[in-house]
C-alpha positions as CSV (number, residue, x, y, z in Angstrom):
1,M,187.5,56.9,132.0
2,P,188.8,58.2,128.6
3,N,187.1,61.1,127.0
4,L,184.5,60.3,124.3
5,T,186.0,62.7,121.8
6,H,189.3,60.8,121.7
7,Q,187.6,57.4,121.1
8,R,187.1,55.7,117.8
9,C,184.3,53.4,116.6
10,F,184.8,49.7,117.4
11,N,183.6,48.7,113.9
12,H,184.9,51.7,111.9
13,V,188.3,52.7,113.1
14,A,188.4,55.9,111.0
15,R,185.3,57.3,112.6
16,E,185.0,59.2,115.9
17,A,182.8,57.5,118.5
18,A,179.4,59.1,119.2
19,A,178.2,56.8,122.0
20,R,179.3,54.1,124.4
21,C,177.1,51.0,124.6
22,P,176.2,50.3,128.2
23,G,176.0,46.6,127.6
24,C,179.4,45.9,126.2
25,T,181.1,49.2,127.2
26,R,182.5,49.7,123.7
27,Y,182.5,52.9,121.7
28,F,180.6,53.2,118.5
29,C,179.8,55.8,115.8
30,R,176.3,57.0,115.0
31,E,175.7,54.4,112.4
32,C,176.5,51.5,114.7
33,V,174.2,52.3,117.6
34,T,170.4,52.4,117.9
35,E,168.0,53.6,120.6
36,H,166.0,50.9,122.5
37,D,164.0,51.6,125.6
38,D,165.6,55.0,126.1
39,R,169.1,53.5,125.9
40,V,171.7,53.6,123.1
41,L,172.8,50.0,122.3
42,C,175.1,48.4,119.7
43,V,173.7,45.8,117.3
44,A,175.1,42.8,119.3
45,C,173.6,44.0,122.6
46,L,170.3,44.9,121.0
47,A,170.1,41.3,119.7
48,K,170.7,40.0,123.2
49,V,168.1,42.3,124.7
50,S,165.5,41.4,122.0
51,T,165.9,37.7,122.5
52,E,165.7,38.0,126.3
53,D,162.4,39.9,126.0
54,L,160.9,37.3,123.6
55,P,159.3,34.9,126.2
56,R,157.8,37.7,128.1
57,R,156.3,39.2,124.9
58,R,154.9,35.8,123.9
59,T,153.2,35.4,127.3
60,L,151.8,38.9,127.1
61,R,150.6,38.3,123.6
62,R,148.8,35.1,124.6
63,I,147.1,36.8,127.5
64,T,146.0,39.7,125.3
65,R,144.6,37.3,122.7
66,A,142.7,35.4,125.4
67,I,141.2,38.6,126.7
68,Q,140.3,39.6,123.1
69,L,138.6,36.3,122.5
70,G,136.6,36.5,125.7
71,L,135.5,40.0,124.9
72,G,134.5,39.0,121.4
73,L,132.5,36.1,122.7
74,L,130.8,38.3,125.3
75,I,129.9,40.9,122.6
76,A,128.5,38.2,120.3
77,W,126.5,36.7,123.1
78,F,125.1,40.2,124.0
79,F,124.2,40.8,120.4
80,F,122.3,37.6,120.0
81,F,120.7,38.0,123.4
82,A,119.4,41.5,122.5
83,L,118.2,40.1,119.1
84,A,116.3,37.3,120.8
85,E,114.7,39.7,123.3
86,T,113.6,42.0,120.4
87,L,112.1,39.1,118.5
88,Q,110.2,37.9,121.6
89,R,108.6,41.3,122.0
90,I,106.9,41.1,118.6
91,P,103.2,40.8,119.2
92,D,101.5,37.5,118.2
93,E,99.2,39.3,115.8
94,F,102.1,40.1,113.6
95,H,102.5,36.4,112.8
96,E,98.8,35.7,112.3
97,G,98.6,38.1,109.5
98,N,96.3,40.7,111.3
99,I,98.8,43.5,111.0
100,W,99.4,43.0,107.2
101,Q,95.8,43.0,106.2
102,T,94.7,46.0,104.2
103,P,91.3,47.5,105.0
């Protein structure tokens, strides 16, 4: 394996290589690589990885949204249930006008 200090960037021949992409095993300068999931990848390999992860992300997003919807409906049901219980505990005299009469 050649030493990294003697390698040149695949995209910029005049620049020294700073990293080797584990996906395509090419050498790149600092401007041509980016960090993704604790790995340094070139732009082409990053595009491959991001498109491969897309169906998994969509599935996870759908599951998350379904859980959020269920929790939202549960909270709304609990709120209206508590409101109904509170209204049922109001004494009948309140509706007949006995409470509001002034002496």
